[in-house]
C-alpha positions, 0 to 999 in steps of 0.5 A, a space after each residue: 664494498 668495492 671502494 676503500 674508506 678513511 674511517 669506519 665508525 661503530 657507535 654505542 655498543 654496536 659490536 656487542 650485537 655480534 652473536 659470538 667472538 668469532 663473528 666479532 673478529 670477522 667484523 673487525 677483519 672486514 672493517 680492516 679490509 675496507 680501510 685505506 692505508 692509515 685508515 682508522 676504526 672508531 668504536 664507542 660504547 657506554 658499557 665499560 670495565 667499571 660497569 661490568 665490575 659494579 653491575 648497576 641495575 638501574 642507569 638514568 640516561 636522560 632526564 630533561 623537562 619533557 623526557 626521561 630514559 632509564 636503563 634497567 639491566 639484567 646481566 647475563 654472563 658477559 652480556 646483558 639484557 637492557 630494558 629501556 624505559 622512556 618516560 614522556 612528561 611534557 604538557 602534550 604527552 604523558 605516557 611511556 614506552 618500554 623496549 629491550 636490547 640483548 647483547 650476547 657479550 660486551 667487548 671491554 678494553 682488553 678483549 677489544 685489543 686482542 681481537 683488533 690486533 688479531 684483525 691486523 690493527 696497530 696501534 690501538 688507542 683507548 679513551 674515556 671521553 670525547 675529550 681524549 682523556 685516557 681510559 681508566 678501567 676503574 672510573 671510565 663511564 665510556 670506552 672509545 677505541 681508535 684502531 689504526 690500519 
């Protein structure tokens, strides 16, 4: 980009699509470069230290009257293959769809901090919810990172 931004936002495990740590660091450095002074990078992900410790095989994500979604997870090293089962159960549609996403590595709180600092970010804040509750490695269901330039 030739212009600078006040914020860069990476949602829902997007950084975990990087094929390796060197590429993740390149991405963070690139994000740092396009930020204005005092700009922020916001990362969100549902994969947390708690999940990687417990390694649940099934995670129900959505359950409403017309639609349900279930994650079926195969953990592979520091990453995973997440198969998504979408169930449609409305009056007009009763079927399902299945698809998968592979994540080579999940960047949890400590690894994110190391890479973000190496990319030049400081300070870095970690939250466990959109209400800005502090991130708890043992209980956290969400990891939200705000890294400042």
